[in-house]
C-alpha positions as CSV (number, residue, x, y, z in Angstrom):
1,M,-21.1,107.2,-18.5
2,R,-21.4,104.6,-21.2
3,L,-23.8,101.6,-21.4
4,E,-22.7,98.9,-23.8
5,V,-24.5,95.7,-24.7
6,K,-22.3,93.2,-26.5
7,D,-23.3,90.0,-28.3
8,L,-26.2,89.7,-25.8
9,R,-28.2,86.5,-25.8
10,V,-31.2,85.9,-23.5
11,Q,-33.3,82.7,-23.2
12,Y,-36.8,81.9,-22.0
13,G,-36.3,78.2,-21.4
14,K,-35.1,76.7,-24.6
15,I,-36.3,79.7,-26.7
16,E,-33.7,82.3,-27.5
17,A,-35.5,85.7,-27.2
18,I,-32.4,87.9,-27.8
19,K,-30.0,86.6,-30.4
20,G,-26.7,88.2,-30.0
21,I,-27.4,92.0,-30.1
22,S,-24.9,94.8,-29.6
23,F,-25.5,98.5,-29.0
24,T,-24.3,101.4,-27.0
25,V,-25.9,104.3,-25.1
26,E,-23.6,107.3,-24.5
27,Q,-23.9,110.0,-21.8
28,G,-26.7,112.4,-22.4
29,E,-28.3,110.6,-25.3
30,I,-31.9,109.4,-25.8
31,V,-31.6,106.1,-27.6
32,T,-34.7,104.2,-28.7
33,L,-35.3,100.6,-29.5
34,I,-38.2,100.2,-31.9
35,G,-39.8,97.0,-33.3
36,A,-42.9,95.0,-33.5
37,N,-44.5,93.5,-30.5
38,G,-42.5,90.4,-29.5
39,A,-39.3,91.6,-31.1
40,G,-37.5,91.4,-27.7
41,K,-37.5,95.1,-26.7
42,T,-38.9,94.6,-23.2
43,T,-36.7,91.5,-22.6
44,T,-33.6,93.7,-23.5
45,L,-34.6,96.3,-20.9
46,K,-35.3,93.7,-18.3
47,T,-31.9,92.2,-18.9
48,I,-30.1,95.5,-18.5
49,S,-32.0,96.2,-15.3
50,G,-31.1,92.8,-14.0
51,L,-34.6,91.2,-14.0
52,R,-33.6,88.6,-16.7
53,A,-30.4,86.5,-16.8
54,V,-27.8,86.9,-19.5
55,A,-27.2,83.6,-21.3
56,S,-24.1,84.9,-23.0
57,G,-22.5,88.2,-24.0
58,S,-22.1,91.2,-21.7
59,I,-23.6,94.4,-20.4
60,T,-21.0,96.9,-19.4
61,Y,-21.7,100.2,-17.6
62,N,-18.9,102.7,-17.1
63,G,-16.4,100.1,-18.2
64,E,-17.6,97.5,-15.6
65,D,-19.3,94.3,-16.6
66,I,-22.6,94.3,-14.7
67,S,-24.1,91.1,-16.3
68,K,-24.1,89.3,-13.0
69,V,-24.8,92.3,-10.7
70,P,-28.2,91.9,-8.9
71,A,-31.0,94.2,-9.9
72,H,-31.1,96.4,-6.8
73,E,-27.3,97.0,-7.0
74,R,-27.8,98.2,-10.6
75,V,-30.1,100.9,-9.2
76,N,-27.4,102.0,-6.8
77,L,-25.0,102.2,-9.8
78,G,-27.3,104.6,-11.5
79,I,-29.6,102.5,-13.7
80,S,-33.3,102.9,-13.0
81,Q,-36.3,101.5,-14.9
82,A,-40.0,102.6,-15.3
83,P,-41.4,99.2,-16.2
84,E,-44.0,98.3,-18.8
85,G,-47.4,98.3,-17.2
86,R,-46.2,101.0,-14.8
87,G,-46.1,98.7,-11.7
88,I,-47.1,101.3,-9.2
89,F,-48.6,100.4,-5.8
90,P,-52.3,101.1,-6.1
91,G,-53.1,101.2,-2.4
92,M,-50.3,103.6,-1.5
93,T,-50.4,107.4,-2.0
94,V,-48.6,109.2,-4.8
95,L,-46.1,110.4,-2.2
96,E,-45.5,106.9,-0.8
97,N,-45.0,105.5,-4.3
98,L,-42.4,108.2,-4.9
99,E,-40.6,107.6,-1.6
100,I,-40.2,103.9,-2.6
101,G,-38.0,105.1,-5.5
102,K,-35.6,106.3,-2.9
103,Y,-35.5,103.2,-0.7
104,S,-32.0,102.1,-2.0
105,R,-30.5,105.5,-1.1
106,K,-31.0,105.6,2.7
107,D,-27.8,107.6,3.1
108,R,-29.3,110.6,1.4
109,K,-32.5,111.2,3.3
110,N,-31.9,115.0,3.2
111,E,-32.1,114.9,-0.6
112,M,-35.7,113.6,-0.5
113,A,-37.3,117.1,-0.6
114,E,-35.0,118.2,-3.4
115,D,-35.8,115.2,-5.5
116,L,-39.5,115.5,-4.9
117,E,-39.4,119.1,-6.0
118,K,-37.7,118.0,-9.3
119,V,-40.4,115.4,-9.9
120,Y,-43.2,117.9,-9.1
121,H,-41.6,120.4,-11.4
122,L,-41.7,117.8,-14.2
123,F,-45.2,116.5,-13.2
124,P,-47.2,119.2,-11.6
125,R,-50.2,116.9,-11.7
126,L,-48.6,114.5,-9.3
127,K,-48.1,117.4,-6.8
128,E,-51.9,118.1,-6.9
129,R,-52.6,114.4,-6.2
130,I,-49.9,113.8,-3.6
131,N,-52.2,112.2,-1.0
132,Q,-54.3,110.3,-3.6
133,A,-54.0,106.5,-3.8
134,G,-52.0,105.4,-6.9
135,G,-54.8,103.2,-8.0
136,T,-57.2,106.1,-8.4
137,L,-55.1,107.9,-10.9
138,S,-55.7,107.9,-14.6
139,G,-53.5,105.8,-16.9
140,G,-51.4,108.9,-17.9
141,E,-51.0,110.0,-14.3
142,Q,-49.9,106.5,-13.3
143,Q,-47.3,106.6,-16.1
144,M,-46.1,109.9,-14.7
145,L,-45.9,108.3,-11.3
146,A,-43.9,105.4,-12.6
147,I,-41.4,107.7,-14.3
148,G,-41.3,110.0,-11.3
149,R,-40.6,107.1,-9.0
150,A,-37.7,105.9,-11.2
151,L,-36.2,109.4,-11.1
152,M,-36.2,109.4,-7.3
153,A,-33.2,107.1,-7.5
154,R,-31.3,109.8,-9.3
155,P,-30.4,107.6,-12.2
156,N,-27.7,108.3,-14.7
157,V,-29.6,106.1,-17.1
158,L,-33.4,105.9,-17.2
159,L,-34.9,102.8,-18.9
160,L,-38.4,103.5,-20.1
161,D,-40.5,100.6,-21.3
162,E,-43.5,101.5,-23.5
163,P,-44.3,104.8,-21.7
164,S,-47.1,105.7,-24.1
165,M,-48.9,102.3,-24.0
166,G,-52.7,102.7,-23.7
167,L,-52.7,106.4,-23.3
168,A,-54.8,109.0,-25.1
169,P,-53.0,111.0,-27.9
170,M,-52.9,114.2,-25.9
171,M,-51.3,112.4,-22.9
172,I,-48.8,110.6,-25.2
173,Q,-47.6,114.0,-26.4
174,N,-47.4,115.2,-22.9
175,I,-45.4,112.2,-21.7
176,F,-42.9,112.6,-24.6
177,N,-42.5,116.3,-23.9
178,I,-41.6,115.3,-20.3
179,I,-39.1,112.6,-21.5
180,T,-37.4,115.3,-23.6
181,S,-37.3,117.6,-20.5
182,I,-35.8,114.9,-18.3
183,N,-33.0,114.5,-20.8
184,K,-32.4,118.2,-21.4
185,E,-33.0,119.6,-17.9
186,L,-31.7,116.8,-15.7
187,G,-29.1,115.6,-18.1
188,T,-30.4,112.0,-17.7
189,T,-29.5,109.5,-20.3
190,I,-32.5,107.6,-21.6
191,L,-32.9,104.2,-23.2
192,L,-36.5,104.1,-24.6
193,V,-38.4,101.1,-25.7
194,E,-41.6,102.2,-27.5
195,Q,-44.3,100.9,-29.8
196,N,-45.1,104.4,-30.9
197,A,-42.2,104.6,-33.3
198,Q,-43.1,108.0,-34.7
199,Q,-42.9,109.7,-31.3
200,A,-39.9,107.8,-30.2
201,L,-37.9,108.7,-33.4
202,Q,-38.9,112.3,-33.1
203,R,-37.4,112.5,-29.6
204,A,-34.4,110.2,-29.8
205,H,-30.9,111.0,-30.9
206,R,-30.2,107.4,-32.2
207,A,-32.3,104.4,-32.8
208,Y,-32.0,100.6,-33.3
209,V,-34.6,98.5,-35.0
210,L,-35.2,95.1,-33.3
211,E,-36.7,92.2,-35.2
212,T,-37.3,88.8,-33.6
213,G,-34.3,89.2,-31.2
214,K,-31.9,90.8,-33.6
215,I,-30.9,94.3,-34.4
216,V,-31.5,94.8,-38.2
217,K,-30.8,98.6,-38.4
218,E,-29.2,101.4,-36.5
219,A,-29.0,105.0,-37.5
220,K,-29.6,108.5,-36.3
221,A,-33.3,108.7,-35.3
222,S,-34.0,111.5,-37.8
223,D,-32.7,109.3,-40.6
224,L,-34.9,106.3,-39.6
225,L,-37.9,108.7,-39.4
226,N,-37.4,109.3,-43.1
227,D,-36.4,105.7,-44.1
228,P,-39.1,104.3,-46.4
229,A,-38.7,100.8,-45.2
230,V,-39.0,101.9,-41.5
231,R,-41.9,104.1,-42.4
232,A,-43.8,101.3,-44.1
233,A,-43.1,98.8,-41.2
234,Y,-43.5,101.0,-38.1
235,L,-44.9,104.4,-39.0
236,G,-48.2,103.2,-40.5
237,T,-51.5,103.6,-38.8
238,G,-50.8,100.7,-36.5
239,A,-48.0,102.5,-34.8
240,E,-50.2,105.6,-34.1
241,K,-52.6,103.8,-31.8
242,G,-50.1,103.2,-29.0
243,H,-51.7,99.8,-28.3
244,H,-50.4,96.3,-28.7
């Protein structure tokens, strides 16, 4: 498995939001994109998952150009996203929300129980709240549900958009521990977009810094964690709050 973004440009009307970025995600890695709000991180993920059109450049997955493949087909190929803002269905139960993650895999109904077990193993709290409406969960639990739902599609690559946003510090720690477990235990490759650069860099193998639609730095995550310029820009008190 290899995900490669090459010379990617994405536009909102006449405004170029992504200005020719290139990066790769290899099998088994956690790769993070860090950058200020408005740098283009979310747009990049949405374009990889098929929710935004590619103006030019390419997205290849397993050597196949998927730039024009519809979003639902990308899920079938093995790319699944837990979106920013969680996007769960508030009126549906935890179980119903998780089952929706499986909708594109009708041929594998018998795997439902097995996949639910995996999700409950990672998120015991969801098991306790299986019949509760999604809208009654705390912010942290809703985030767990969004990630759990994305995992139900058995992705090779999990795209996580701001998983720590708006969460209390204890819950942020918990979510990042789980992200590490998903990578290590399930072997899932993860592309993580995160405002909380400190946590993201502590967990990731490699990182790219995005500024106004361009990649300005790439390195091993541990190197960026100790980079004075990166520390000054992204690891100050503002990054700790986990808010926009």
